[in-house]
VEXDREN-2710 file (C-alpha; in Angstrom, 1 decimal):
% VEXDREN-2710
k/r/px/py/pz
1/MET/0.0/-0.1/0.1
2/THR/1.3/3.4/-0.9
3/GLU/1.9/6.1/1.7
4/LEU/-0.8/8.1/0.3
5/ALA/-3.2/5.2/0.2
6/ALA/-2.3/4.2/3.8
7/SER/-2.9/7.7/4.8
8/ALA/-6.4/7.7/3.2
9/ALA/-7.2/4.4/4.9
10/THR/-6.4/5.7/8.3
11/GLY/-8.2/9.0/7.8
12/ILE/-7.9/12.2/9.8
13/SER/-10.4/12.9/12.6
14/PHE/-11.3/16.4/13.9
15/ASP/-13.5/14.8/16.7
16/LEU/-12.4/15.4/20.1
17/PRO/-11.4/12.3/22.1
18/GLU/-14.2/11.1/24.5
19/ASP/-12.2/12.2/27.7
20/VAL/-11.7/15.8/26.2
21/GLN/-15.5/15.9/25.2
22/SER/-16.2/14.8/28.8
23/VAL/-14.0/17.7/30.2
24/ARG/-15.7/20.2/27.9
25/GLU/-19.3/19.1/29.2
26/MET/-18.1/19.2/32.8
27/VAL/-16.6/22.6/32.6
28/ARG/-19.4/24.0/30.6
29/ASP/-21.9/22.8/33.2
30/PHE/-19.8/24.3/36.0
31/ALA/-19.3/27.6/34.1
32/GLU/-23.0/28.1/33.3
33/SER/-24.3/27.0/36.6
34/GLU/-21.7/28.6/38.9
35/ILE/-19.9/31.4/37.0
36/ARG/-22.3/32.9/34.6
37/PRO/-24.7/34.2/37.3
38/ILE/-22.0/36.3/38.9
39/ALA/-19.8/37.1/35.8
40/ALA/-21.4/40.5/35.2
41/LYS/-21.5/41.4/38.9
42/LEU/-17.6/40.5/39.1
43/ASP/-17.0/42.7/36.0
44/GLU/-18.7/45.6/38.0
45/THR/-17.2/45.2/41.4
46/HIS/-13.7/43.9/40.2
47/GLU/-13.8/41.4/43.0
48/PHE/-11.5/38.3/42.8
49/PRO/-13.7/35.3/42.7
50/ALA/-12.3/33.2/45.6
51/ALA/-15.2/31.0/46.0
52/THR/-15.4/29.9/42.4
53/THR/-11.6/29.6/42.1
54/LYS/-11.9/27.2/44.9
55/LYS/-14.5/25.2/43.1
56/MET/-12.3/25.3/39.9
57/ALA/-9.4/23.7/42.3
58/GLU/-11.9/21.1/43.4
59/LEU/-12.8/20.0/39.9
60/GLY/-9.1/19.7/39.1
61/LEU/-8.9/22.6/36.7
62/LEU/-5.9/24.4/38.3
63/GLY/-3.4/21.6/37.6
64/MET/-5.0/19.9/34.6
65/PHE/-1.8/18.5/32.7
66/VAL/0.2/17.7/35.8
67/PRO/0.3/14.0/36.6
68/GLU/-1.6/12.6/39.5
69/GLN/1.6/11.7/41.4
70/TRP/2.1/15.5/41.7
71/GLY/-1.4/16.5/42.6
72/GLY/-2.7/17.1/39.3
73/ALA/-5.5/15.8/37.0
74/GLY/-3.3/13.9/34.6
75/MET/-5.1/15.2/31.6
76/SER/-3.8/16.1/28.1
77/TYR/-2.9/19.7/27.1
78/LEU/-5.7/19.6/24.6
79/ALA/-8.3/18.9/27.4
80/TYR/-6.7/21.8/29.4
81/VAL/-7.1/24.3/26.4
82/VAL/-10.7/23.1/26.0
83/ALA/-11.2/23.8/29.8
84/ILE/-10.0/27.2/29.4
85/GLU/-12.0/28.1/26.3
86/GLU/-15.2/26.9/28.1
87/LEU/-14.4/28.9/31.3
88/SER/-13.5/32.0/29.1
89/ARG/-16.8/31.8/27.1
90/VAL/-18.5/32.7/30.2
91/CYS/-16.0/34.6/32.1
92/ALA/-12.5/35.5/30.6
93/SER/-11.2/36.3/34.2
94/HIS/-11.9/32.8/35.3
95/GLY/-10.0/31.7/32.3
96/VAL/-6.9/33.5/32.8
97/ILE/-6.8/32.9/36.7
98/ALA/-6.8/28.9/35.6
99/SER/-4.4/29.6/32.7
100/VAL/-1.9/31.2/34.8
101/ASN/-1.7/28.6/37.5
102/ASN/-1.6/25.9/35.0
103/SER/0.7/27.2/32.2
104/LEU/2.9/29.7/34.0
105/VAL/3.3/28.1/37.4
106/CYS/2.8/24.4/37.4
107/PHE/4.5/23.8/34.2
108/PRO/7.9/25.3/35.2
109/LEU/7.8/23.4/38.3
110/LEU/6.8/20.2/36.5
111/GLN/9.5/20.6/34.1
112/TYR/12.5/22.2/36.2
113/ALA/11.9/21.5/39.8
114/ASN/13.6/18.7/41.8
115/ASP/11.4/16.2/43.5
116/GLU/11.5/17.9/46.8
117/GLN/10.5/21.2/45.4
118/LYS/7.7/19.3/43.5
119/GLN/6.3/17.6/46.7
120/ARG/6.4/21.0/48.7
121/TRP/5.1/23.5/46.0
122/LEU/3.8/21.8/42.7
123/VAL/1.4/19.3/44.6
124/PRO/-0.5/22.1/46.5
125/LEU/-0.6/24.4/43.5
126/ALA/-1.9/21.7/41.2
127/LYS/-4.5/20.8/43.8
128/GLY/-5.4/24.4/44.1
129/GLU/-4.5/24.5/47.7
130/LEU/-2.2/27.4/46.7
131/LEU/-2.4/29.7/43.9
132/GLY/0.6/31.0/41.9
133/ALA/1.7/34.0/39.9
134/TYR/4.3/34.4/37.2
135/CYS/6.8/37.3/37.8
136/LEU/8.7/38.1/34.8
137/THR/7.5/41.5/33.4
138/GLU/9.1/44.7/34.6
139/PRO/9.0/48.4/33.7
140/GLN/12.1/48.1/31.5
141/ALA/11.4/44.4/30.6
142/GLY/8.3/44.0/28.7
143/SER/8.7/42.5/25.0
144/ASN/12.3/42.4/25.9
145/ALA/12.1/40.0/28.8
146/ALA/15.8/39.5/28.9
147/ASN/16.3/43.1/30.2
148/GLN/15.8/42.0/33.8
149/GLN/16.6/44.6/36.5
150/THR/15.5/42.5/39.3
151/THR/18.7/41.0/40.9
152/ALA/19.3/38.0/43.1
153/VAL/22.5/37.9/45.0
154/LEU/23.6/34.9/47.0
155/ASN/24.5/35.9/50.7
156/GLY/25.5/32.9/52.7
157/GLU/22.8/30.2/52.3
158/HIS/20.2/32.8/51.1
159/TRP/19.4/34.5/47.9
160/VAL/18.5/38.3/48.4
161/LEU/16.3/39.6/45.9
162/ASN/15.8/43.4/44.9
163/GLY/13.6/44.9/42.2
164/SER/10.0/45.0/41.0
165/LYS/7.5/43.4/38.8
166/ILE/4.5/44.8/37.0
167/PHE/1.1/43.7/35.4
168/ILE/1.3/40.5/37.6
169/THR/-1.8/38.3/37.1
170/ASN/-3.0/36.6/40.4
171/ALA/-0.9/38.8/42.3
172/GLY/-3.1/39.7/45.2
173/PRO/-4.3/36.1/46.2
174/ALA/-1.1/34.5/45.1
175/ASP/0.8/32.3/47.7
176/VAL/3.7/31.4/45.3
177/LEU/5.6/33.8/42.9
178/ILE/7.7/32.1/40.2
179/THR/10.2/35.0/40.0
180/TYR/12.9/35.7/37.4
181/ALA/15.9/37.8/38.4
182/ALA/19.5/38.5/37.2
183/THR/22.0/36.7/39.0
184/ASP/24.8/37.9/36.8
185/LYS/23.9/41.1/34.9
186/SER/27.1/40.9/32.9
187/LEU/25.9/37.9/31.1
188/GLY/22.6/39.3/30.0
189/SER/19.8/36.9/29.0
190/LYS/22.5/34.1/30.0
191/GLY/22.8/35.6/33.7
192/ILE/19.0/35.2/34.5
193/SER/17.8/32.6/37.0
194/ALA/14.3/31.5/38.2
195/PHE/13.1/31.2/41.8
196/ILE/10.2/30.0/43.8
197/VAL/9.3/32.7/46.0
198/PRO/6.8/32.4/48.8
199/ALA/4.5/35.3/48.7
200/ASP/4.8/35.8/52.6
201/THR/8.5/36.2/52.6
202/PRO/9.6/39.2/54.6
203/GLY/10.7/42.0/52.0
204/VAL/8.0/40.9/49.4
205/ARG/5.3/43.5/49.1
206/LYS/2.2/43.6/46.8
207/GLY/1.2/47.0/45.3
208/LYS/-2.4/48.1/44.9
209/LYS/-4.7/46.4/42.7
210/GLU/-4.6/47.7/39.0
211/LEU/-7.8/49.2/37.4
212/LYS/-7.9/47.8/33.9
213/LEU/-10.1/48.0/30.7
214/GLY/-11.3/44.3/31.1
215/ILE/-10.8/41.0/32.9
216/HIS/-11.9/42.9/35.8
217/ALA/-12.1/39.9/38.3
218/SER/-8.4/39.1/37.6
219/ASP/-6.3/40.6/40.3
220/THR/-3.2/42.5/38.7
221/ARG/-0.7/44.2/40.7
222/GLU/2.9/45.1/41.1
223/ILE/5.1/43.1/43.1
224/TYR/8.3/44.5/45.0
225/TYR/11.4/42.8/46.3
226/GLU/13.1/44.8/49.1
227/ASN/16.1/42.6/50.4
228/ALA/13.8/39.5/50.3
229/ARG/15.6/36.7/51.5
230/ILE/14.9/33.2/50.4
231/PRO/16.6/29.9/51.0
232/GLN/19.3/28.8/48.5
233/ASP/17.3/25.8/47.6
234/LEU/14.4/27.7/46.2
235/LEU/16.4/28.3/43.0
236/LEU/14.3/26.8/40.2
237/GLY/16.3/24.7/37.7
238/GLU/20.1/25.6/36.9
239/LEU/21.7/28.6/37.8
240/HIS/21.8/31.3/35.1
241/LYS/19.3/29.0/33.0
242/GLY/16.2/31.1/34.0
243/TYR/15.6/32.7/30.7
244/SER/15.3/29.4/29.0
245/VAL/12.9/28.4/31.7
246/ALA/10.7/31.6/31.0
247/LEU/10.8/31.1/27.1
248/ALA/9.7/27.3/27.5
249/THR/6.9/28.5/29.9
250/LEU/5.8/31.1/27.7
251/GLY/5.3/28.6/24.9
252/GLY/2.6/26.9/26.5
253/GLY/1.3/30.0/28.1
254/ARG/0.6/31.4/24.7
255/ILE/-1.5/28.4/23.9
256/GLY/-3.5/28.9/27.2
257/ILE/-4.2/32.6/26.2
258/ALA/-5.2/31.6/22.7
259/ALA/-7.7/29.2/24.3
260/GLN/-9.0/32.2/26.4
261/ALA/-9.4/34.3/23.3
262/LEU/-11.1/31.3/21.6
263/GLY/-13.7/31.2/24.3
264/ILE/-14.3/35.0/24.3
265/ALA/-14.8/34.7/20.4
266/GLN/-17.3/31.9/20.9
267/ALA/-19.3/33.8/23.3
268/ALA/-19.4/36.9/21.2
269/VAL/-20.5/34.8/18.2
270/GLU/-23.3/33.1/20.0
271/ALA/-24.6/36.4/21.3
272/SER/-24.5/37.9/17.7
273/VAL/-26.5/34.9/16.4
274/GLN/-29.2/35.0/19.3
275/TYR/-29.7/38.6/18.9
276/ALA/-29.9/38.4/15.0
277/ASN/-32.6/35.7/15.4
278/GLU/-34.6/37.8/18.0
279/ARG/-34.4/41.3/16.8
280/THR/-36.9/42.7/14.5
281/GLN/-36.6/45.9/12.2
282/PHE/-38.6/46.8/9.2
283/ASP/-40.8/43.8/10.0
284/ARG/-38.0/41.3/9.5
285/LYS/-35.6/39.6/11.8
286/ILE/-32.2/41.4/11.4
287/GLY/-30.5/38.2/10.5
288/GLU/-32.1/38.2/7.2
289/PHE/-30.4/41.4/6.3
290/ASP/-27.3/40.9/4.1
291/ALA/-25.2/43.3/6.3
292/ILE/-25.8/41.3/9.4
293/ARG/-25.3/38.0/7.6
294/THR/-22.0/39.3/6.3
295/MET/-21.0/40.2/10.0
296/LEU/-22.0/36.7/11.1
297/ALA/-20.1/35.1/8.4
298/ASP/-16.8/37.0/9.0
299/SER/-17.3/36.2/12.7
300/ALA/-17.7/32.4/11.8
301/VAL/-14.4/32.1/9.7
302/GLU/-12.5/34.0/12.4
303/LEU/-13.9/31.6/15.1
304/GLU/-13.3/28.3/13.3
305/THR/-9.8/29.1/12.1
306/ALA/-8.9/30.3/15.5
307/ARG/-10.1/27.0/16.9
308/LEU/-8.1/24.9/14.4
309/LEU/-5.0/26.7/15.2
310/VAL/-5.3/26.4/19.0
311/TYR/-6.3/22.7/18.9
312/GLN/-3.4/21.9/16.6
313/ALA/-0.9/23.8/18.8
314/ALA/-2.3/21.8/21.9
315/TRP/-2.3/18.6/20.0
316/LEU/1.4/19.0/19.0
317/ARG/2.3/19.7/22.5
318/ASP/0.6/16.6/23.7
319/GLN/2.6/14.6/21.0
320/GLY/5.9/16.2/22.3
321/ARG/6.5/17.7/18.7
322/PRO/7.9/21.1/18.0
323/HIS/5.3/23.8/18.1
324/THR/6.9/27.2/18.6
325/LYS/5.5/28.5/15.3
326/GLU/2.0/26.8/15.8
327/ALA/1.7/28.2/19.3
328/SER/2.4/31.8/18.3
329/LEU/0.0/31.4/15.3
330/ALA/-2.7/30.4/17.5
331/LYS/-2.1/33.2/20.0
332/TRP/-1.8/35.8/17.1
333/HIS/-4.7/34.7/15.2
334/ALA/-7.1/33.7/18.2
335/SER/-6.5/37.0/20.0
336/GLU/-7.3/39.2/16.9
337/ALA/-10.3/36.8/16.2
338/ALA/-11.6/37.5/19.6
339/THR/-11.4/41.2/19.4
340/HIS/-12.8/41.2/15.8
341/CYS/-15.8/39.0/16.8
342/ALA/-16.6/41.1/20.0
343/ASN/-16.5/44.3/17.8
344/LEU/-18.8/42.9/15.3
345/ALA/-21.0/41.5/18.1
346/ILE/-21.4/45.2/19.4
347/GLN/-22.4/46.3/15.8
348/VAL/-25.0/43.6/15.4
349/HIS/-26.6/44.7/18.6
350/GLY/-26.4/48.2/17.6
351/GLY/-27.1/50.7/20.5
352/TYR/-27.8/47.9/22.9
353/GLY/-24.2/46.5/22.2
354/TYR/-23.0/49.6/23.8
355/MET/-24.9/48.9/26.9
356/SER/-23.5/46.6/29.8
357/GLU/-26.8/44.6/30.1
358/TYR/-26.2/42.8/26.9
359/HIS/-22.5/41.9/27.8
360/VAL/-21.0/42.1/24.3
361/GLU/-19.1/45.2/25.4
362/ARG/-17.6/43.3/28.2
363/TYR/-16.4/40.5/25.6
364/TRP/-14.6/43.3/23.6
365/ARG/-13.0/44.8/26.7
366/ASP/-11.9/41.3/27.8
367/ALA/-10.7/40.3/24.5
368/ARG/-8.4/43.2/23.9
369/ILE/-5.7/42.2/26.5
370/CYS/-5.3/38.8/24.6
371/GLU/-3.4/40.8/21.9
372/ILE/-1.0/42.2/24.6
373/TYR/-0.2/39.8/27.5
374/GLU/2.1/36.7/27.0
375/GLY/3.7/38.2/24.1
376/THR/2.2/40.9/22.1
377/THR/0.8/40.2/18.4
378/GLU/3.9/41.9/17.2
379/VAL/6.1/39.6/19.1
380/GLN/4.1/36.6/17.7
381/LYS/4.8/37.8/14.3
382/MET/8.4/37.8/15.0
383/VAL/8.5/34.5/16.1
384/VAL/6.4/33.1/13.3
385/ALA/8.6/34.8/10.8
386/GLY/11.7/33.5/12.6
387/GLN/10.4/29.9/12.4
388/VAL/9.4/30.2/8.8
389/LEU/12.8/31.5/7.8
390/LYS/14.6/28.8/9.8
391/GLU/12.2/26.1/8.2
392/HIS/13.2/27.2/4.6
393/ALA/16.7/27.3/5.5
394/LEU/16.5/23.7/6.7
395/GLY/14.4/22.8/3.8
396/GLY/16.9/24.3/1.3
END
């Protein structure tokens, strides 16, 4: 049998595996029953959803791809992104709370921590007994994350940290801070190390809660390190290898944020379709007008291509295959799709779309951050271009 014939016989399935479909149903039921009734109020009050975050932990949603031996649910990465999608479809803040704890906190501990560190920190984080935050971004280290000004100096048996981080998601309720600092500034990116920093460490201080355009229930703050002393054994991974830890972590984090954007896009399209089927003008449902139908069609193609890219990136990660380009493609397209779909949803709703009662304006506000955090769209384009050029060179 030829290779082509064998491929045809095997076939390609775009159906989700049964276990992933079960995760979708479970998370959707939870999101609809527990989160949707409070989502608008959380957006209004900016309150961190402690009670529903605890329930997410009880459902295993804060350590989804962490093996059971380390406190996690032992699910696939595809199951994880479907869960983030379903949470974000109802409330994007819940989506990013779970995404950060999974992708940016549990992942580097799973990959780089020693067994003692995993037992002490990963197990309670994966179970949701503790909540984590990822502390990389600084006032002078945004897209150029290698420009770390926070320092860590070894003093006896302790590291002494000084500096500050900004825009830290989960900062307020966080118990554990995965922190990046320069351990040898003369080496640039090759002199950065990663640390596990307990949030209650003397000298660690959390700033005021930031007021943001969207994802209001997500707690975002600055973190200050003022001669904060942590034990020497809280170094995560190898000395001076922290930048590699950060980049590897962001690769998966981008897929998580892409899934968040996908959920927002899904919510926007659903709202547009429902309104188009209900609203009457000139004695006709507005869904019968070509202008509205064009908006719905444009939204549909954005949504479905985003879903294919996000699921492909997650599947490649599950297979242990290279996915740097695919993760950036997914993050880039899904984040822009979310903003576009939410913008069109506002237009479909007309004047009502500008009112908080109809929620689509919240979808737009929540979507907009997806084009910025965990690598801006411009950074994703740089990554994709670099990978395309590398592939071409290897192919030549």
